[in-house]
C-alpha positions as CSV (number, residue, x, y, z in Angstrom):
1,X,86.6,30.3,74.0
2,X,86.3,33.9,75.3
3,X,87.1,32.7,78.8
4,X,90.4,31.2,77.5
5,X,91.3,34.4,75.7
6,X,90.7,36.5,78.8
7,X,92.8,34.1,81.0
8,X,95.6,34.3,78.5
9,X,95.4,38.0,78.4
10,X,95.5,38.2,82.2
11,X,98.5,35.8,82.3
12,X,100.4,37.9,79.7
13,X,99.7,41.1,81.5
14,X,101.0,39.6,84.7
15,X,104.2,38.5,83.0
16,X,104.6,42.0,81.5
17,X,104.1,43.6,84.9
18,X,106.7,41.3,86.5
19,X,109.2,42.2,83.8
20,X,108.7,45.9,84.3
21,X,108.9,45.6,88.1
22,X,112.2,43.6,87.8
23,X,113.8,46.1,85.4
24,X,116.7,48.0,87.1
25,X,116.1,51.7,87.7
26,X,119.3,53.1,86.2
27,X,117.9,56.6,85.9
28,X,117.6,56.8,89.7
29,X,121.3,55.9,90.2
30,X,122.5,58.8,88.0
31,X,123.6,61.9,89.9
32,X,121.9,65.2,89.2
33,X,125.2,66.7,88.0
34,X,125.5,64.1,85.2
35,X,121.8,64.6,84.2
36,X,122.2,68.4,84.2
37,X,125.4,68.2,82.2
38,X,123.8,66.0,79.6
39,X,120.8,68.3,79.4
40,X,123.1,71.3,78.7
41,X,124.8,69.3,76.0
42,X,121.5,68.4,74.4
43,X,120.6,72.1,74.4
44,X,123.7,72.9,72.4
45,X,123.1,70.4,69.6
46,X,122.4,71.8,66.2
47,X,119.9,71.5,64.5
48,X,117.7,71.6,67.6
49,X,116.4,68.2,68.7
50,X,112.7,67.3,68.9
51,X,111.4,66.1,72.3
52,X,111.8,62.4,71.6
53,X,115.2,62.9,70.1
54,X,116.3,65.1,73.0
55,X,115.3,62.4,75.6
56,X,117.2,59.7,73.6
57,X,120.3,62.0,73.4
58,X,120.2,62.6,77.1
59,X,119.7,58.9,77.8
60,X,122.7,58.0,75.6
61,X,124.8,60.7,77.2
62,X,124.0,59.4,80.7
63,X,124.8,55.8,79.6
64,X,128.2,57.0,78.1
65,X,129.0,58.9,81.4
66,X,128.1,55.9,83.5
67,X,130.4,53.6,81.5
68,X,133.2,56.2,81.4
69,X,133.3,56.5,85.2
70,X,134.4,52.9,85.6
71,X,137.2,53.1,83.1
72,X,140.7,53.8,84.4
73,X,142.5,56.8,82.9
74,X,145.6,56.1,80.8
75,X,148.9,57.2,82.4
76,X,150.9,59.7,80.5
77,X,154.6,58.8,80.4
């Protein structure tokens, strides 16, 4: 029985590694200017963010900036 458990563990680890390897590297596609702007924004948030909250804030800011770049601006008439 222990042998089956070990084989199942190895198979599940292989699947997990394959999923991680196939995940897109979105952070690499973000320009340094966007990252720096989001970091400056995170520094100005009150009350000050803890480390995990700060990283989540920066990640959300980058995601918002990435989606906003693709949207067309409305024309003013």
